[in-house]
C-alpha positions in Angstrom: 96.0 -65.4 136.7 94.4 -65.3 133.2 91.9 -68.0 132.3 92.8 -69.3 128.7 89.3 -68.2 126.2 88.0 -71.3 124.1 90.7 -70.3 121.4 93.7 -69.4 123.1 95.0 -66.5 125.0 94.5 -62.4 123.4 97.5 -60.6 123.4 99.5 -59.3 125.4 99.0 -62.4 128.1 99.7 -64.8 125.4 103.3 -63.7 124.7 103.6 -63.8 128.4 101.9 -66.7 128.6 104.6 -68.4 126.3 107.7 -66.7 127.2 106.9 -68.4 130.5 106.6 -72.1 128.7 109.8 -71.7 126.7 111.7 -70.4 130.0 110.8 -73.0 131.8 111.7 -76.0 129.0 114.8 -74.4 128.4 115.9 -74.6 131.8 115.2 -78.2 131.8 115.8 -79.5 128.5 119.2 -77.7 129.6 120.0 -79.4 132.4 120.1 -83.1 130.8 123.2 -82.0 128.9 124.7 -79.0 131.0 126.8 -81.0 133.0 128.4 -83.2 130.9 131.5 -80.9 130.5 131.7 -80.9 134.2 131.3 -84.7 135.5 135.4 -84.9 135.5 135.9 -82.2 137.7 133.0 -83.1 139.8 134.2 -86.5 140.2 137.6 -85.4 141.5 136.0 -82.9 143.8 133.3 -85.4 145.0 136.3 -88.3 145.2 133.8 -90.5 143.0 135.4 -92.8 140.0 134.0 -91.7 136.2 131.4 -94.2 136.2 130.0 -93.2 139.2 129.9 -89.6 138.0 127.8 -90.1 135.1 124.9 -91.2 137.4 124.6 -87.1 137.8 123.7 -87.1 134.4 121.6 -90.4 134.2 119.4 -89.7 137.8 118.1 -86.8 136.1 117.2 -88.7 132.8 115.8 -91.4 134.5 113.4 -89.4 136.7 112.1 -87.4 133.9 111.4 -90.6 132.0 109.8 -92.6 134.6 107.4 -89.5 135.5 106.9 -88.0 132.3 103.7 -89.8 131.4 102.0 -90.1 135.0 102.6 -86.1 135.3 100.9 -85.3 131.9 98.0 -87.6 133.3 98.0 -85.7 136.3 98.0 -82.5 134.6 94.7 -83.7 132.9 93.2 -84.1 136.2 94.8 -80.9 137.9 94.9 -78.4 135.8 98.3 -78.2 133.7 99.5 -74.7 135.2 99.3 -76.6 138.8 101.4 -79.4 137.7 103.8 -77.4 135.8 104.6 -74.7 138.7 104.6 -77.7 141.0 107.4 -78.8 138.7 109.2 -75.8 138.2 109.3 -75.0 142.3 110.5 -78.6 142.9 113.2 -78.2 140.0 114.2 -75.0 142.2 114.7 -76.4 144.8 116.6 -79.5 144.1 118.8 -77.2 142.5 119.4 -75.7 145.6 120.0 -78.9 147.3 122.8 -79.6 144.1 124.5 -76.3 145.0 124.6 -77.9 148.4 126.0 -81.5 147.8 129.0 -83.4 149.5 128.7 -85.9 147.9 128.2 -87.9 144.8 125.1 -89.6 146.4 123.8 -86.9 147.6 124.1 -84.9 144.6 122.8 -87.9 142.4 119.8 -87.8 144.9 119.0 -83.8 144.2 119.4 -84.5 140.8 116.9 -87.2 140.7 114.5 -84.7 142.2 115.2 -82.1 139.7 114.4 -84.6 137.3 111.2 -85.2 138.9 110.3 -81.5 138.6 111.8 -81.4 135.1 109.1 -84.2 134.4 106.7 -81.9 135.6 107.6 -78.9 133.2 108.2 -81.7 129.8 104.9 -83.3 130.6 102.1 -80.1 130.4 104.3 -77.9 128.1 102.7 -78.6 124.7 99.2 -79.1 126.3 100.5 -75.4 128.1 101.0 -74.1 124.3 97.7 -75.7 123.1 96.1 -73.5 125.9 97.9 -70.2 125.1 97.5 -70.1 121.3 94.3 -69.8 119.4 93.7 -72.7 116.7 95.1 -70.6 113.7 98.1 -70.0 115.1 99.1 -73.1 116.8 101.2 -74.2 114.5 103.7 -71.3 115.1 103.6 -71.9 119.0 104.5 -75.1 118.5 107.0 -74.4 115.7 108.6 -71.7 118.6 108.3 -74.5 121.2 110.2 -76.7 119.0 113.2 -74.0 118.2 113.7 -73.6 122.2 113.9 -77.4 122.6 116.4 -77.9 119.6 118.4 -74.7 120.6 118.8 -75.4 124.6 119.3 -79.5 123.8 122.4 -78.6 121.9 123.6 -75.6 124.2 124.5 -77.5 126.9 128.1 -77.8 126.4 128.7 -73.7 125.3 126.9 -72.7 128.5 129.0 -75.2 130.7 132.1 -73.7 129.1 131.5 -70.3 129.9 130.5 -70.8 133.2 133.1 -73.3 134.4 135.9 -70.8 132.6 135.2 -68.5 135.6 133.6 -70.2 138.6 133.6 -74.2 139.8 130.8 -76.5 138.8 128.2 -75.7 141.3 127.4 -72.6 139.8 126.0 -74.5 136.6 123.2 -75.6 139.5 123.1 -72.4 141.2 121.7 -70.5 138.1 118.9 -72.3 138.0 117.3 -70.2 141.7 117.2 -66.8 140.5 115.7 -67.8 136.6 113.7 -70.5 138.4 112.3 -68.1 140.7 111.8 -65.0 138.3 109.6 -68.0 136.1 107.8 -69.1 138.7 106.3 -65.9 139.9 105.7 -64.7 136.1 104.2 -68.4 135.5 101.7 -67.5 138.6 100.5 -64.7 137.0 100.6 -65.4 133.1 99.9 -69.3 132.5 96.2 -69.8 131.4 93.9 -72.9 133.2 92.7 -75.5 131.6 89.4 -75.0 129.8 88.0 -78.4 129.4 86.5 -80.7 132.2 88.8 -82.4 133.4 89.7 -85.8 133.6 88.2 -87.8 136.6 89.6 -90.2 139.0 92.7 -90.2 140.7 95.9 -91.8 139.6 96.8 -95.2 141.0 99.6 -95.8 142.3 100.2 -99.3 140.8 100.2 -97.8 137.1 102.7 -95.0 138.7 104.7 -97.7 139.9 104.6 -100.0 137.1 104.9 -97.0 134.4 108.2 -96.3 136.0 109.8 -99.5 136.2 109.0 -99.8 132.6 110.8 -96.7 131.0 113.7 -97.5 134.1 114.0 -100.6 132.6 114.4 -99.5 128.9 116.9 -96.9 129.9 119.1 -99.1 132.2 119.2 -101.6 129.3 120.3 -99.1 126.8 122.5 -97.4 129.3 124.2 -101.1 129.8 124.6 -101.3 125.7 127.3 -98.3 126.4 126.0 -96.7 122.7 125.0 -93.4 125.0 128.3 -93.3 126.4 129.9 -93.6 122.9 131.5 -97.1 123.7 131.2 -100.4 121.5 129.5 -102.7 123.8 131.3 -105.9 124.9 129.4 -109.5 124.5 128.6 -109.3 127.9 127.3 -105.9 128.4 125.3 -106.4 125.2 123.9 -109.9 127.0 122.5 -108.0 129.8 121.4 -104.8 128.1 119.4 -106.6 126.2 118.0 -108.7 129.4 117.2 -105.3 131.1 115.4 -104.6 127.9 114.0 -107.8 127.6 112.5 -107.7 131.6 111.5 -103.7 130.8 108.8 -105.5 127.8 107.6 -108.2 130.4 106.6 -105.2 132.5 104.7 -103.2 129.8 103.2 -105.9 128.6 101.4 -106.3 132.0 101.4 -103.0 132.2 99.5 -102.2 129.3 97.1 -105.1 129.4 95.8 -103.4 132.7 95.4 -100.1 131.1 93.4 -101.3 128.2 90.0 -101.1 129.9 90.4 -97.8 131.4 88.6 -95.1 129.9 91.8 -92.4 130.8 94.6 -94.4 131.1 98.1 -92.9 132.3 99.1 -94.6 129.3 97.0 -93.1 127.2 95.9 -96.3 124.9 92.6 -94.0 124.2 94.7 -91.9 122.2 96.6 -94.7 120.1 92.8 -96.1 118.9 92.9 -92.7 117.1 94.4 -93.6 113.5 95.8 -90.0 112.6 97.4 -90.1 116.7 98.9 -93.7 115.9 100.3 -92.8 112.8 102.0 -89.6 114.2 103.5 -91.8 117.2 105.2 -94.6 114.2 106.4 -91.5 112.5 107.8 -89.9 115.5 109.5 -93.4 116.7 110.7 -94.0 113.6 112.5 -90.3 112.8 113.5 -90.5 116.2 115.8 -93.8 115.9 116.9 -92.6 112.5 118.4 -90.0 114.7 120.0 -91.3 117.4 121.2 -94.0 114.7 122.7 -90.7 112.9 123.5 -89.1 116.4 125.9 -91.7 117.5 127.5 -93.1 114.2 128.3 -90.1 112.7 130.8 -89.2 116.1 132.5 -92.2 115.4 132.9 -92.0 111.4 134.2 -88.4 111.5 136.8 -89.2 114.3 138.0 -92.6 113.4 136.7 -92.9 110.4 138.0 -89.8 108.4 140.5 -88.3 111.4 139.0 -85.3 112.3 139.5 -83.5 115.0 136.8 -83.0 118.0 136.8 -79.7 117.2 135.8 -80.2 113.8 133.7 -82.7 114.3 131.7 -80.5 116.9 131.5 -77.7 113.9 130.9 -79.8 111.1 127.8 -81.6 113.4 126.7 -77.9 114.7 124.8 -77.7 110.8 122.5 -80.1 111.5 120.9 -78.1 114.7 121.3 -74.9 113.1 119.3 -75.9 109.9 116.6 -77.3 112.5 116.5 -74.3 113.9 116.3 -71.9 110.4 113.1 -74.4 109.1 111.6 -74.7 111.8 109.5 -71.3 112.2 109.1 -71.8 108.2 107.7 -75.1 108.9 105.1 -73.6 111.8 103.5 -70.8 109.5 103.1 -73.8 106.8 101.1 -75.9 109.1 97.3 -74.9 108.4 98.1 -73.8 105.1 99.4 -77.5 104.3 98.1 -80.6 105.5 101.0 -82.0 108.1 101.2 -85.0 107.3 102.4 -84.2 103.7 104.8 -81.6 105.4 106.1 -84.4 107.3 106.4 -86.9 104.8 108.5 -84.3 102.6 111.0 -83.8 105.3 111.6 -87.1 106.4 112.2 -87.6 102.5 114.9 -85.2 102.9 116.0 -86.5 106.3 116.6 -89.7 104.2 118.1 -88.6 101.6 120.6 -86.6 104.0 121.5 -89.2 105.6 121.6 -91.8 102.3 124.1 -89.2 101.1 126.5 -89.2 104.1 126.8 -93.1 104.4 127.7 -92.7 99.9 130.6 -90.5 101.1 133.9 -91.6 100.1 136.9 -92.3 102.5 138.2 -88.8 102.8 135.1 -85.9 101.9 135.5 -82.2 102.4 134.3 -80.3 104.4 131.9 -78.7 102.4 130.4 -82.1 100.9 129.6 -83.3 105.0 128.0 -79.6 106.2 125.3 -79.6 103.1 124.3 -83.5 104.0 124.2 -82.6 107.5 122.4 -79.3 107.1 119.7 -81.2 104.8 119.3 -83.7 107.6 118.7 -81.0 109.8 116.0 -79.2 107.2 114.2 -82.2 106.7 113.8 -82.7 110.5 112.7 -79.8 110.9 110.6 -79.4 108.2 108.8 -82.7 110.2 109.3 -82.2 113.5 106.8 -78.8 114.1 103.7 -80.6 111.9 103.9 -83.6 113.6 103.9 -82.2 117.1 100.8 -80.5 116.2 99.2 -83.3 114.8 100.1 -85.1 118.0 98.9 -82.3 120.1 95.8 -81.3 118.4 94.4 -84.7 117.2 93.0 -85.9 121.1 90.2 -84.1 122.8 90.9 -80.8 124.8 91.1 -83.0 128.3 93.5 -85.2 126.9 96.1 -82.8 126.0 98.6 -83.6 129.1 98.0 -87.1 127.9 98.9 -86.1 124.5 102.1 -83.7 125.6 103.5 -86.5 127.3 103.5 -89.0 124.5 105.7 -86.6 122.3 108.7 -87.5 125.3 107.4 -91.1 124.9 107.8 -91.1 121.4 111.4 -89.6 121.4 112.5 -91.8 124.2 110.9 -95.0 122.3 112.7 -93.9 118.9 115.9 -93.4 120.3 116.3 -96.3 122.3 115.5 -98.7 119.2 118.0 -96.3 117.6 120.8 -96.8 120.4 119.6 -100.8 120.3 120.1 -100.8 117.0 123.6 -99.6 116.7 125.1 -101.5 119.3 123.8 -105.1 117.7 125.9 -103.0 114.3 129.0 -102.2 116.1 128.8 -106.0 118.0 129.8 -107.4 114.6 131.0 -104.2 112.6 134.2 -102.1 113.9 133.0 -98.5 115.0 136.7 -97.3 114.5 136.9 -98.4 110.8 133.9 -96.4 109.3 132.3 -99.7 108.3 129.5 -100.2 111.0 129.1 -96.2 111.3 128.6 -96.1 107.3 125.9 -99.4 107.6 124.1 -97.5 110.6 123.8 -94.1 108.7 122.0 -96.5 105.7 120.2 -98.2 108.3 119.2 -94.6 109.4 118.0 -93.4 106.1 115.9 -96.3 106.0 113.8 -95.7 108.7 113.4 -92.0 107.9 112.3 -93.2 104.3 109.5 -95.9 106.5 108.8 -92.4 109.0 107.9 -90.5 105.4 105.3 -92.9 104.3 103.9 -93.6 108.0 103.8 -89.6 107.7 102.0 -89.4 104.2 99.7 -91.9 105.2 98.1 -89.7 107.9 96.6 -87.5 104.5 93.6 -90.6 104.6 92.7 -89.4 108.1 91.2 -86.1 109.1 90.2 -85.9 113.2 90.3 -82.7 115.0 89.0 -81.6 118.4 88.7 -78.5 120.0 
């Protein structure tokens, strides 16, 4: 079991550790979308409705969001490798429970436990990357991690289609068993130990409960708005969803007020007092709001507004993640040579330009006109993401790397929730099916990306780095 050196692990221990880290994060991210294609079969086999079957997905996502920060904070206290391996073990055991589930409630419960395990993996993922790589190469490690996350997030339907073509849906979970065990054994040997002194003080159950309640209300509010399922919200759904979100904000107010005076709070307000960290979070939130607006609006625009088939829409939208995968490694190599705030600002300016050009397309654009604009968006997002993650992970002290790692997912959640809420509001007064609503959403997304670029460039005025 290697103990990480003050400046990362030597080779080949570094490669072994990173292989474990990316395999674990790939499994946890992949399981967020791999079940979507199997939902009709699951509903039929377990005698459930389509609305009930959606909770096979929701239970997993909700557990991750509720426990991401507690797992990250626990890593600061007991060690990132312990939390990671514990999460991986729980994820693997819960996968076995998913295979054996004979009813929808049992499957949803197993998925919630699986999500708790995934929160342990995701919460300390970036912190382990920081312990694995020396500072001069950390950008490359974060870029590799970003590529794996981007690839796994879009590979779910493809992997599911391959599995379901030869086996029933329980095999989607059965695949996790041998892979999880292999990664667990390798991780026990390869993952580094914490090098900084642990954060003192136990996690308070009240903080964990309020954190889970706040994020659960936000998730349920966004889900009630219907935009995650690709539906235009009814007036009643809009009121109910906004009500849940409002209640989440009230809970969040009391929760964060109690966190304010703590030296190492569960919700890392201490890190948000660092100007470059706060600006990086603002950059991330506004960028992911732009991404969510585009991600939901574009299928409506292509399918209903432009009359494209589902196959054509899927192929055209693939240009975005493909461009991310191509550009992210380049961005990783530029980290350290150029300021991260500048790289992020340029990337987000490209994203804003691409979104604006998509919003300005004529009623029946050619496939080539769509593809190069989508690729420009993806390239811009890829250029922004790795430098931004690098700043978030390294702008706080090493002993708080877990909290910083957890905030990566928190920023993504917050931005995507904002984007989904704004889209629901847009679709409530501008039709989602004649192109007007999606075009307006894309224009708003371009504005958010432009604001994110400004936040990123403001970081050039602040430099603070910890070992």
